[in-house]
N, C-alpha and C positions, 0 to 999 in steps of 0.2 A: 620811684620806678613807674608807678601807675600814671603819674603825670606825664612822663616822657612818652609812654605808649599812646596816650590820648593825643598828645601834640603831633605825633607822627601820623596817627589815624586822621586827624583833622587836616593835616598838611596834604596827605594823599587825596582826600576827598575834595578839598578846595582847589588844589592844583589840577587834578583830573577834571573837575567840573569846569574850571577855567579854560583848559585846553580844548575840551569837548565843545564848550560854548563858542570859542573862537572858530573852530572847524565848522560848526553848524551855521554860524554867521557867514562864513566864507561860502558855504554851500547855498545858503539862501540868496546871497548876492548873485551867484551863478544862475539861479532860477529866473531872476528878473532882469539880469543885465550881464552881457558880455561885450567887451569892446569891439570884437569882430566876430563874424561867423566862425565857430570853431573848426568847420570843415573847409572854409574858403582858402584856396591856394593862390599864392602870388609869387611867381618866379623871381620877381625883382627883390623880394624880401627873404629869399632863401638864406638860411643861417644868419639872419640879421641879429646883431647883438642886443643886449639890454639897453633900452632907451626910453624916452618919454612916450614915444608912439607904441613901443612894444616892451612892456614892463618886465617881461621874462624872455625877451628875444623871440626868434622864430625858428621853426624846425626845417627839416630838409625839403619840405614842400612849400615853404614860405607861409605856413599857418602860424597864427599868433599863439605862442605857448601859454600865455596867461589865460586866454579864452579857453584853450583846451584843458588846462588844469582846473579851471572852474567847472567845465562840463564833465571832466573825468572824475573830479571829486564827488559830484552829484551822482554819477553812474555807480561809482564804487560804493558810496554810502547806501544807495537804493538797493543794490545787490545784497549788501550786508544786512540791511533792514529786512528785506524779504526773506533772506535765509534765516535770520533769528526769529522772525514771526512764525514761519513754518515749524522750525525746531521747537520753539516755546509752546505754541498752540497744541501740537500733537503730543509733545513731551509732557506737558502738564496733564492732559487727559490720560495718557498711558500711566504716568507716575501716580496720579491720584487713584485710579482704579486698582492698580497693583498694591499700592501702599495701604489703601483703606480696607480692601476686601481680603487681601492675603490669600492663603490657601491655593486652590487649583488655578484661580484666575492669575494670581501672582506667579505661579510656576510656569504656566503656559506663556504669558505675555513677556515675562522677564527672560525666559530662555530665548525667545525670539529676539528680544532687545539685546541680550548678551551676544548672540550670534552676529548681529549687525555691528555692535560695539567693538567686536574683536577685530574688525577690519578698519584700517585708517580711513578717516573721513574723506581725505583727498582721493584715495583709491576707489571708494564707493562712488564719489562724484565723477571720477574719470570713467568708470564703468558705465554709469548712467549716460554720460555725454557721448561715449562711443556708440551707444545705441540710438539716442535721440538727436544727436547733432549738437554743435556748439552754438553759443549765443547767450545773451544776458539772461533770458528767461529760463533756459536750460540750466544755466549755472545756479540760479536761485533755487530751482526745484531740486537739483542734484545735491547742493550743499545743505539745503533745508532738511532733506531726508537723512543726510549723513549726520546732522546735528541733533536729531530727535533722541537717540539713545542717551546722550549725555544729560540732556534736560530731564528725561524720564527718570534717570537714576537719582538725580538731585531731589526732584519732587517726591519720589517714592520714599526716600530716606526721611524727608520732613514729615510726610503723612504718617509713616510708621511711628515717629516720635510723638506726634500730636494726637493720634486717633483715640488714645485712652486717657487723655487729660480730662480734668473735671468739667471744663466748659463744653466738651464734646458729649460727655455723659449727660450733662444737664440738658443739652439740645435734644438728645434721644428721648429723655424723660418727658420733654415737652411735645413729643410727637413729630419732630422734624424728620423729613425723609433723608435717605442716604445722600442724594445729590445736593440737597440743601446743606447738609452738614459738610460735605466735601468742598463745595465751591463758595459757600457763604460764611461758614464758620472756620474751617481749617485753612483754606487757601490764603485768605488775607494775612494769616499769621506766619505764612512762609514767604511773604513778599520781599523781606529784606534779603534773604538768601537767594531768592529767585532773581531779584534785580541785579545782584552781584553777578550771578551766572549769566544774565543777559548781557551785561557790559563785557564780560570775558568772551561771551559768544560773539559780540560785535568785533572785538579785537581779533579773534580767530577767523571770522568771516572776511574781514578786510584783507588779512594776510592771504587767505585761501583764494579770494577773488583776484588779488594782485598777482599771486603766483600762477594761477591758471591762465589769466590773460597774458602774462609775460611769456608763457609757454605757447600761446596761440590757440588755446582751447577754451578760452573764456569769451569775453566781449570781443566782437569781431569788428574790423575796420569797415566803414570810416568812423564808427562810434568811438568816442574817446573814453578810456578808463586809465587810472593811474598806472596799473600794471602794464597795460598795452603801450602806454607812452614810454615806460622804461624799456620795454622790448624794442621799440622803434629807435630809441636814443642810444642803445648800446654800441652801435656802429659809428657813432659820432661823438664819443665822449671827449676827445681832445679838441675837435673842431667846434663843437657847440655844447660845452659842459652844462650850460643852464637848462638845456633840453631834458637832461636826466636829473639834475640837482633838485629842481623845484617840485616835480612829481614825487621824488623820493622823500623830500622834507615833509610834504603833506601826508604821505603814508606814515612816516615816523611819528608826526604829531598826532595823527588820528589814532594810531595804535597805542601810543603812550597815554593819551587822554583817556581812552576807554579802559586801559589796564589800571591806571591809577584810580579812576573812578570806581571800578569794580572792587579794587582792594580796599578803598575807603568805605564803600557800602558794606563789604563783608565784615569789617570790624566795627561797624556802627552799632 
């Protein structure tokens, strides 16, 4: 039985890493090369089908879909990366302080954290965007703030579990300060769990960005994002199905890769 579990765990890790690697390669290609200007319109190529010249066809403005998928994948990934960075950075600090010190510090900070966590992340992001306006940077900040509570709870739990272990007591006896113990001794021992949470965070951030851009409150035109492309393509599903299929496939592969990678890391 144990052998079967290990095989499944390795399978998830390898498959997730492979899919994520393919998506990252696709994004890197888009940074250095696109066949056409993603925003260049050409009325003669309006709704052009898949061909050698246009590998994924053209949209209703005659823009090359392949170039826009490359650009949109990079935009979606950067928004997700910024979101996870903000959520992880502040979540780790908050979780470390509350988990290590406990007491009144834990009570005050975690009550605030719980109050924020009680609201759906998308609702918090929508509230922020309604105040600050829409755009890629606003989406990053809004989703990043909304993701802080989940990372804080994960890190807090790990610090509570680790703070009374022998290696921490030994560090105290050697005169190590609290911040050194937290971020040099304890934090590295939480990386497996934290990395798994980061991958799941990427998964959720990609879906959140795509959903918000699809609704028109995320990345704004003419900037390309995968969610924005799906929104633009919904009126032309039968006339130009490739316009919706290719961005949708990239979102699915991106989410599946991060999800499998996170699951594999969690069981590592």
